[in-house]
N, C-alpha and C positions, 0 to 999 in steps of 0.2 A: 625521435620518439614517435611511436606508433599510436594513433588514436583508435579507440575502440568504441563501438556503440554500446548503449545501455544494455541491450540484449546480450551482446558478447560478454560484457562484464558479469552479468547475472549468470550466464552459462558457465563462466569460468569459476566463479566464487560460490554459487549456490547449486550448480548442477544443471543438467538439461531439463527442459520442460517435461512434466509428468513424473518427475522424481518426487517422492513423498516430501522431502525437506523443502524442495522448491515450491511445491503446491501449498504447503503449510505457510511458507513465507508470503506467497502471493495472497492467500486468503487473509492472513493476519493484517497485511498491509491494506487490503481493501476494507476490512472492518474498521481499522483505525481512521482511514480517510472518510468513511461514511459517518463515523462518530463525530469527527471534526466538522463535517458539513452540517449535521444536525445541530450541533452546538452553535455554529455560526448563524444558522437560520433562526434559531430560537432567540438569540441575542438581538438579531436584526429586527425581529417582530415583537421584541419586548415580552416574550413568553417566559414564564418561570414554572418550575415544578414544585407546587405546594399543595 
């Protein structure tokens, strides 16, 4: 069984870098991660949105 890097898997299944679908996937992923980081920090500092 051949091992592939994460980049190779992304290239194979999402397309090469700078292809519209790949760029949208990367952007959406970054936004989701940022949202999770904000949620975590707000909980840690006991901040609420009221």
